[in-house]
MARTIFI-987340 format. One record per residue: residue in one letter; x, y, z of N, C-alpha, C, O, CB in turn. Coordinates in steps of 0.1 Angstrom, whole numbers, plus 2048, in hexadecimal, padded with zeros to 3 digits. Glycine has a CB too. Example, Ala and Ser with C-alpha at 12.3 -4.5 7.8 and 13.67 -1.06 7.14 Angstrom:
// residues 2
a8847C784E87B7D384E8847DF84E88E7DF8558717D385A;s8807EA8478897F584788180084F88680B85088D7FA839;
***
This chain:
// residues 224
x8E78B17E18E08A47E18DD89F7EE8D289A7F18E889A7D9;x8E68A07F88E489B8058D98A380C8D189E8138F189C80D;x8D98B180A8CF8B98108C18B580B8B88B58138D18C880C;x8C08B27FE8B38AE7F88AE8A17FF8A38A08038B48AB7E9;x8B88988018B488B8078B088D8168A788681B8C0881806;x8B789581D8B489882B8A689E82D89F89A8368BF8A1831;x8A38A78248968AE82588B8A38248818A382C8948B881A;x88B89B81988189181788188782387688282788388A80A;x88D88382788E87983288887E83F88187784689C875834;x88A88B84288589084E87689184E86F88E85888B89E851;x87089584286289684185C88884385288684985E89B833;x86287E83C85D87083D85E86B84B854865850864867834;x86986D85286A86986086086F86985A86887287886C865;x85D87C86785388287084587C86E83E87A87885389186D;x84287986283487385F83386586582986186B832872850;x83E85D86383E84F86983D84F87883684787E84A847864;x84485987E84485988D83685D89283385989E84E864891;x82E86388A82186788F81785B89180F85B89A81A870885;x81985088980F84688A81583888D80D82F89080884587D;x82283688C82882988E83082989B83783389E830825882;x83081E8A283981C8AD8478198A884881489C8348118B6;x85181C8B085F81A8AB86280C8A586980A89C86981D8B5;x85B8028AC85E7F48A78567F089A8587E589585A7EA8B2;x84D7F98968467F688A84C7FA87D8487F68728387FD88B;x85780187E85F80587286D80787587180788185981286B;x87680886B88480A86D88A81386288481485888B7FC86E;x89581886589C82185B8A981A8568AF81185D89F82E861;x8AD81D84A8B98188448B98098448C280284A8C681D84B;x8AE80383E8AC7F583F8B17EE8328AF7F382789D7F2840;x8B87E38348BC7DB8298B17D18268B17C682B8CA7D382B;x8A87D581D89C7CD81B89F7C18138977B78148917D6814;x8A97C180B8AD7B58038BA7B08098C47B68078AF7B97F4;x8B97A58108C579F8178D179E80E8D07988038C279281E;x8DC7A38138E97A180B8EB7AB8008F67AB7FA8E9794806;x8E17B47FE8E37BE7F38EB7CA7F68F27D07EE8D57C27EE;x8EC7CD8038F37D98078EB7E68058F07F18099007DA800;x8E07E57FE8D87F17FB8CE7F38078C77EA80B8D07EF7EE;x8CE80080C8C68038188BC80E8148BF8198108CF807824;x8AF80B8168A58148148A381D8208A681982B89780D810;x89F82A81E89E83382989582E83489982F840899841824;x88982983188082483B87981883687781682A87682F840;x87480F83F86C80483B8638008468678008528767F7837;x8577FD84384D7F984D84E7EA84F84F7E284683E7FD848;x84E7E785C8507D88608427D28618397D78688587D786D;x83F7C88598337C18598357B385F8387A985882D7BF84B;x8337B186C8367A587382B79A87082079E86C8377A6882;x82F78E87182578386F82178086181777985F819786877;x82878685782478484982D77A84282A776837826791842;x83777584984076B84384175E84C84075F85884E771841;x84275384584274684C84F74585484F73D85E84173B843;x85A74B85086674A85786775386487275386A87274C84E;x85D75B86685D76387286477087086377987986375C87D;x86B77386587177F86286778A85E85D78685887D77E858;x86A7978608617A185C8607A384D86A7A18468647AE863;x8557A68488537AA83A8547B983A84D7C08418457A5835;x85C7BE83185F7CD8318577D38258567CE81A86E7CF82F;x8527DF82884C7E881E8557F481D8567FD82583D7ED822;x85D7F58128677FF81086080D80D85780E8058717FC805;x86681781386282581086E82E80E87782E81785882B81B;x86F83580387A83D80087584B7FC86C84C7F58838377F5;x87C8558028788637FF8818697F488E8677F487A86C80C;x87B8707EB8838767E087D8857DE8718877DF88186E7D3;x88688E7DB88389C7DA88B8A27CF8968A77D28848A47E7;x8878A27C288F8A97B788D8B87B98868BE7B188A8A47A9;x8958BE7C28938CC7C58958D57BA88D8DE7B789D8CF7D1;x8A08D37B28A48DC7A78998DD79D8958E77988B18D97A1;x8948D17998898D078F87C8D77948768DE78D8868C278A;x8798D47A086D8DA7A686E8E97A78658F07A586B8D47B4;x87A8EE7AB87C8FD7AC87B90379E87590E79D8899007B2;x8808FC79487F90278687090278286C90B77B8878F977C;x8688F878685A8F878385390478A84B90B7838548EB788;x85690679784F91179E85391E79884B9277968539117AD;x86092079486492C78E85D92F78185993A77E87392C78C;x85C92477885592576B84692976D841931766857919763;x84092377783292677A83093477E82693B77B82C91C784;x83993978783894778B83A95178083495C78084394A796;x84294D77684495676A83A95375F83B959754852954765;x83094A76282794775882D94174B82894474081E953754;x83893A74D84093474283B92674084091D74684F935744;x83192473782B91773683590D73083590173481F91872C;x83D91172784790872185190472B8558F872C84E90E715;x85690D73386090A73D85A9017488608F874D865916744;x84D90374C8468FB7558458EC7508468E3758838900759;x8428EB7438418DE73E84E8D673E84F8CA74083B8DE730;x8598DD73A8668D773A86A8D374886F8C874A8718E1735;x8678DB75286A8D77608618CC7658668C376C8688E376A;x8558CC76184C8C17648508B475E8508A976583E8C475F;x8558B475285A8A874C8678A375386989775485D8AA73D;x86F8AC75787B8A875F8788A276C87E8987708848B5761;x86D8A77738698A177F86489377D86788978485E8A9786;x85C89177285688476F86287A76C86286F77184D885762;x86C87E76487787576187E87176D88386676F88087C757;x88087B77688887878388086E78B88686579188A88578A;x87387078C86B86779586A85978F86B84F79685D86C796;x86A85878286A84B77B87784477E87883878186884C76C;x88284B77D88F84578089084178E89583679189A84F77D;x88C84979888D8467A688483A7A98888317B18888527AE;x8788397A386F82D7A58768207A18758167A886282F79E;x87C82179588381579088F81179A89180579C889817782;x89681B79F8A18187A889B8127B58A18087BA8A88257AB;x8908177BA88A8117C68868037C48897FA7CC87E81A7CA;x8808007B987C7F37B68887E97B58877DE7BB8737F27A9;x8927ED7AE89D7E57AB8A57E27B88AB7D77BA8A67EB7A1;x8A67EC7C18AF7EB7CD8A87E67D98AE7DF7E18B57F87D0;x89B7E97DB8957E77E88897DD7E88847D97F28907F37ED;x8847D97DC8787D17DB87C7C37D78817C17CC86D7D77D2;x8797B97E087C7AB7DC8747A27E587979E7F088B7A87DD;x86879E7E18607947E98687877E986F7847E08527927E3;x86877F7F485F78180086578980B85F78A81685B773805;x87078F80987679881386F7A581586F7AB81F88579A810;x8697A980A8617B680A8537B48048507A97FF8697C1802;x84B7BE80683E7BE7FE8427BF7EF84D7C17EC8357CA803;x8387BD7E783A7BD7D98397CB7D38387CD7C78317B47D1;x8397D57DC8397E37D78407EB7E28437E77ED82A7E87D6;x8447F87DE84A8017E784380F7E583B8107DD85A8027E4;x8478187EE8418257ED84C8307EB8578307F283A8287FB;x84A8387E18538447DF84C8507E58418547E08558467CF;x8528567EF84C8617F685286E7F185F8707F184E860805;x84A8777ED84E8857E984A88E7F483E88E7F88498897DB;x8538977FA85089D8078488AA8068468B181085D8A080D;x8448AF7FA83C8BB7FA82F8B87F282F8B07E98448C77F3;x8248BF7F68178BD7EF8188C27E18128BC7D880C8C47F7;x81F8CD7DF8208D27D18278C87C78228C77BC8288DF7D1;x8328C27CC8388B87C38308AC7C182F8A77B68468B47CA;x8298A87CB82089C7CA8148A07C08118987B781A8987D7;x80F8AC7C18048B07B88098B17A98028AD7A07FE8BE7BC;x8158B57A881B8B679A81D8A879481B8A67898298BD79A;x82189F79D82389179881688B79481588478A8298887A3;x80B88E79B7FE8897987F988F78B7F18897847F488B7A3;x7FD89C7887F98A277C7FF89D76F7FA89F7647FC8B177D;x80A89677181189076580988476080787B76882088C768;x8048857547FB87A74F80086C75080B86974A7F787D740;x7FA8647587FD85675980985276180D8477627FF85074B;x80F85C76781C85A76F81985077B82084677C822867773;x81085478380E84C78F80A83E78C80F834792803852798;x80183C7827FC82F77E80882777880981B77B7F0830774;x81082D77081B82776A82582277482A816773822830760;x82882A77E83182578982C819790834810794834831793;x81F81979381980E79A81A80179181D7F679680B81179F;x8168037858157F777C8237F27788257E677880D7FB770;x82C7FB7748397F676F8437F477984C7EB77883E800765;x8437FC78484E7FB78E8497F679B8517F37A4855809790;x83C7F579D8377F17AA83B7FB7B583E7F77C083B7E27AE;x83A8077B183E8127BB83281C7BB82D8207B184B8197B7;x82E81F7C78238297C98288367CD8318377D68198237D4;x8238417C782684E7CB81D8527D781284F7D88248587C0;x82385A7E081C85F7EC82286C7F082E86E7F081D8557F8;x8198757F481D8827F981A88380881687980E81588D7F2;x81D88E80F81B88F81D80D88B82280C88582D81E89D822;x80388F81B7F588D8207F087F81C7E687A8227EC89881B;x7F68798127F186C80D7F98608127F58558117F186C7FE;x80586381880D85781C80684E82680684282581A85D822;x8018548317FB84C83B7EF8458377ED83983A7F7855847;x7E784B82E7DB8448287E08398207D982E8207D284E820;x7EA83B8187EF83080F7F48248187F28198147FB835806;x7FC82782280181D82B7F58158317F580983280A823836;x7EB81C8367E081683C7D880D8337D58028377D7820842;x7D68128277CF80A81D7D67FD8197D17F28187CC812811;x7E47FE8177EC7F38127EF7E981D7EE7DD81C7F87F880B;x7F47EF8287F97E68337EE7DE83A7EF7D383E8007EE83D;x7E27E583B7D77DF8427CD7D783A7C37D283F7D07E984A;x7CF7D782C7C57D18237C27C38277B77BF8287CA7D2815;x7CD7BB8297CB7AD82D7C47AB83A7BB7A283C7D87A582C;x7C87B38447C27B28517B37B58517AC7B08597C97BA85B;x7AF7BF8487A17C38487997B983F78E7B58437A07D1842;x79E7B58347977AD82B79579E82F78B79882D79D7AD81D;x7A079983579F78B83879478784278D77E8407AD78783E;x79278F84D78778B85677978C84F770785852787794862;x77879684676B79883F76878C83675D78783676B7A5837;x77378882F77177D82677076F82D76C76582777C77C81C;x77476F83A77376384276676184976475885077E76384C;x75C76B84774F76A84D74875D84A741758853747775848;x74975683E74274A83C74673F84773E73584974674482F;x75174084E75573685874B73786474A72D86B76373985D;x74374186573974286F72C73B86C724739875736751873;x72B73785F71E73185B71B72486370F72286671F72E84C;x72571B86572170F86D71B71387B71270C88072D70786F;x72071D88171B72188E70C72788C70472489572372C894;x70A72E8816FD73387F6F372887C6E87288816FD73D873;x6F871E8746EF7128726EB70B87F6E07078816F6708868;x6F57098876F27038946E970B89C6E07058A36FF70189C;x6EA71889C6E17208A36D271F89E6C971F8A66E572F8A3;x6D171F8906C471E88A6BE71188E6B27108926C571F87B;x6C570688E6C06F98916BC6F88A06B26F28A36CA6EE88E;x6C46FE8A96C16FE8B76B47068BA6AC7028C26CD7038BF;x6B37118B36A77198B569A7118B06907128B66A87268AD;x69C70B8A469070389F68D6F88A86816F58AA6946FD891;x6976F18AE6946E68B768D6EB8C46846E58C96A16DF8BB;x6926F78C968C6FD8D567D7018D36757008DC6947098DA;x67A7058C766D70A8C36646FF8BE6587008BB66D7158B9;x66A6F38BC6636E78B865C6EA8AA6506E88A86586E38C2;x6656EE8A06606F18936676E88896716EB88366370088F;x6626DC8886696D287F6696D687165F6D986B6626C4881;x6756D686B6766D985D6756E78596766EB84E66C6D1855;x6726F08636706FE86167D70685E67C71185966970486C;x68870086169570785F69B7048526A570A84E69E70286A;x6966FB84A69C6F783D69F7038346AA70482F6946EE836;x69670D8326997188296A572082E6AD72582668D721828;x6A572383B6B072B8416BE7238406C872983D6AE72E850;x6BD7168426CA70E8416CF70E8336DB7108306C7700846;x6C670D8296C970D81B6CF71B8176D971C8106BD70A812;x6C972681C6CE7338196DC73581F6E473B8186C473E81F;x6DE73182B6EB7328316F672A82A70172E8296EB72E840;x6F271E8266FB71681F70071C81170B71C80E6F570881C;x6F672280A6F97287FE70273480070B7377F86EC72D7F7;x6FF73C80B70774880E71574381171F74A80C70174F81A;x71773981972473481C72C73081073873480E724728826;x72672880772C7247FB7307307F273B7307ED72371A7F3;x7277397F07297447E773574D7ED73D7517E671D74D7E6;x73474F7FA73E75880074C7528007567587FE73A75B80F;x74D74480375A73E80376073E7F576C7417F475872F808;x75873A7EB75E73A7DD7617487D976C74A7D37547337D4;x7587517DB75A75F7D77667657DE76E76C7D874E7687D9;x7677637EB7727687F37807627EE78A76A7ED771765801;x7807557EB78D74F7E77917557D979D7577D778B7407E6;x7887587D178B75E7C478F76C7C47977717BD78075B7BA;x7887747CD7897827CC7937887D67977937D577C7887CF;x7977807E07A07857EB7AD78A7E57B27957E87A377A7F5;x7B47827DC7C17887D77BF7947CF7C779E7D07C777D7CE;x7B47957C77B17A17BF7AE7AD7C87B37B87C57A579F7B6;x7A67AB7D37A37B57DC7AF7BB7E37B17C77E47997B17E6;x7B87B27E77C57B77ED7CD7BF7E47D37C97E77CD7AC7F3;x7CE7BA7D77D67C17CD7D07CF7CA7D87D97C97D67B97C0;x7C27D07C97BC7DD7C77BF7E67D27BA7F27D27AD7DB7C5;
***
């Protein structure tokens, strides 16, 4: 069991080291204060909490080696029934691990409202995706996302940076007053009385539509 854990942990550590500075993540983190439960790794999201403490994104590596080896063996022998049994065992194990991750490591506002379950081989990740509805069920019921070696960094980038990317875009209506002032100044310089009214109306409508639409859609966009 320890060997399985070390294999997944080493794979995960190597990937995180490629893209994150040491101060951006930590290992063996007690994401839920006072619980005593420590997740293998957690991404530190500074500036996300009013009390100044970091918001943690928990990531735990799991590798059901025996079930996966039984699956590979059955596939090599063209044993469809044996492969299905091993596949179901992998699914049950991942469901159990996802529930454990949620129960032990996820607790807003100390953490994000989701965690990541990392599987350290592409073959195991592909098998998990082949199980009907497994990935979607884990996200919906346990708030845990599956990730493999090639998808982990993309998953982190999409989730961690969603607010930083979307918020400036949805804040564009704040520039409308400056645009209105520019239009009026241009009209005054060109001595075109009343000629700016259509543009001012268009900008005002855009600002209202963007502000209302952004306020309604921002939470949904981040969630997606």
